[in-house]
C-alpha positions as a Python dict, from the first residue, in 0.01 Angstrom:
ca = {
    (1, 'M'): (0, 0, 0),
    (2, 'N'): (-3, 43, 377),
    (3, 'I'): (334, 218, 359),
    (4, 'L'): (225, 473, 98),
    (5, 'F'): (-126, 558, 215),
    (6, 'G'): (-130, 437, 576),
    (7, 'N'): (-475, 444, 732),
    (8, 'K'): (-621, 632, 433),
    (9, 'K'): (-603, 335, 194),
    (10, 'N'): (-972, 254, 242),
    (11, 'Y'): (-1067, 606, 134),
    (12, 'V'): (-839, 585, -170),
    (13, 'L'): (-989, 252, -277),
    (14, 'M'): (-1344, 377, -213),
    (15, 'G'): (-1271, 681, -429),
    (16, 'A'): (-1152, 454, -709),
    (17, 'I'): (-1471, 247, -683),
    (18, 'L'): (-1691, 557, -689),
    (19, 'I'): (-1510, 702, -991),
    (20, 'T'): (-1543, 366, -1169),
    (21, 'L'): (-1917, 350, -1100),
    (22, 'F'): (-1962, 709, -1219),
    (23, 'L'): (-1771, 637, -1539),
    (24, 'L'): (-1971, 317, -1596),
    (25, 'F'): (-2291, 523, -1592),
    (26, 'I'): (-2145, 770, -1842),
    (27, 'N'): (-1989, 517, -2079),
    (28, 'K'): (-1910, 150, -2033),
    (29, 'A'): (-1572, 178, -2208),
    (30, 'F'): (-1461, 460, -1974),
    (31, 'G'): (-1554, 262, -1663),
    (32, 'I'): (-1387, -59, -1778),
    (33, 'G'): (-1073, 127, -1887),
    (34, 'F'): (-1046, 312, -1556),
    (35, 'L'): (-1110, -5, -1356),
    (36, 'L'): (-850, -198, -1554),
    (37, 'G'): (-595, 80, -1502),
    (38, 'V'): (-665, 97, -1128),
    (39, 'I'): (-632, -280, -1088),
    (40, 'I'): (-303, -291, -1277),
    (41, 'S'): (-170, 7, -1082),
    (42, 'L'): (-275, -152, -753),
    (43, 'V'): (-101, -479, -840),
    (44, 'N'): (206, -281, -944),
    (45, 'M'): (218, -93, -613),
    (46, 'V'): (172, -411, -407),
    (47, 'L'): (454, -577, -600),
    (48, 'I'): (681, -278, -538),
    (49, 'E'): (604, -290, -166),
    (50, 'I'): (668, -665, -140),
    (51, 'Y'): (988, -651, -345),
    (52, 'S'): (1126, -354, -153),
    (53, 'H'): (1086, -548, 173),
    (54, 'Q'): (1274, -840, 19),
    (55, 'I'): (1556, -615, -99),
    (56, 'L'): (1591, -446, 239),
    (57, 'S'): (1601, -778, 423),
    (58, 'Q'): (1885, -916, 208),
    (59, 'K'): (2247, -859, 299),
    (60, 'E'): (2357, -824, -63),
    (61, 'Y'): (2163, -713, -366),
    (62, 'R'): (2186, -870, -711),
    (63, 'S'): (2087, -650, -1000),
    (64, 'F'): (1965, -916, -1243),
    (65, 'P'): (1655, -1019, -1040),
    (66, 'G'): (1579, -651, -994),
    (67, 'F'): (1599, -600, -1369),
    (68, 'L'): (1363, -893, -1431),
    (69, 'F'): (1123, -755, -1173),
    (70, 'Y'): (1132, -415, -1344),
    (71, 'L'): (1057, -577, -1681),
    (72, 'F'): (765, -770, -1530),
    (73, 'R'): (617, -455, -1376),
    (74, 'S'): (661, -269, -1704),
    (75, 'F'): (481, -549, -1887),
    (76, 'L'): (196, -522, -1636),
    (77, 'L'): (155, -154, -1721),
    (78, 'V'): (137, -237, -2092),
    (79, 'I'): (-155, -483, -2051),
    (80, 'P'): (-430, -214, -2048),
    (81, 'F'): (-289, -58, -2363),
    (82, 'I'): (-282, -393, -2542),
    (83, 'L'): (-644, -450, -2441),
    (84, 'T'): (-740, -107, -2576),
    (85, 'L'): (-590, -205, -2910),
    (86, 'V'): (-768, -542, -2916),
    (87, 'W'): (-1108, -419, -2792),
    (88, 'P'): (-1131, -42, -2855),
    (89, 'D'): (-1510, -47, -2810),
    (90, 'F'): (-1489, -198, -2460),
    (91, 'V'): (-1179, -32, -2312),
    (92, 'N'): (-1099, 338, -2345),
    (93, 'V'): (-728, 422, -2361),
    (94, 'F'): (-760, 760, -2186),
    (95, 'A'): (-957, 610, -1898),
    (96, 'A'): (-695, 335, -1867),
    (97, 'V'): (-420, 597, -1845),
    (98, 'M'): (-612, 785, -1575),
    (99, 'G'): (-665, 458, -1388),
    (100, 'I'): (-294, 381, -1401),
    (101, 'L'): (-210, 730, -1277),
    (102, 'Y'): (-486, 742, -1013),
    (103, 'F'): (-274, 626, -718),
    (104, 'K'): (19, 844, -822),
    (105, 'I'): (-205, 1151, -843),
    (106, 'I'): (-359, 1080, -501),
    (107, 'L'): (-14, 1022, -349),
    (108, 'F'): (120, 1346, -500),
    (109, 'G'): (-184, 1538, -376),
    (110, 'S'): (-148, 1403, -23),
    (111, 'V'): (220, 1506, -16),
    (112, 'L'): (127, 1857, -129),
    (113, 'I'): (-141, 1882, 140),
    (114, 'Q'): (103, 1764, 409),
    (115, 'R'): (361, 2022, 298),
    (116, 'R'): (106, 2303, 323),
    (117, 'E'): (9, 2194, 674),
    (118, 'A'): (369, 2180, 793),
}
């Protein structure tokens, strides 16, 4: 996460916490869904960062462990959707999707802002 957001990671995480608290006041299912999506997305990004360092430090790359890692990360992204099917009253599917996409939206927005400044 340090590679993607640099010194702004505290602001990104604080924004996620504030959005979660706001959604919890509106509706409990929205807040829990968003929080679950943000946590899964955060774990996914940390795993990508760790695995990319391992790949770059190796002299040769084998595709099968990379495929297994991709399947594991894909399964992680499916967990919030499974929970929305099991407990639809406690976890909102749309909030979970927004939580999963939160870091990607922030990253895309920061790239657009940097391009305008340059």
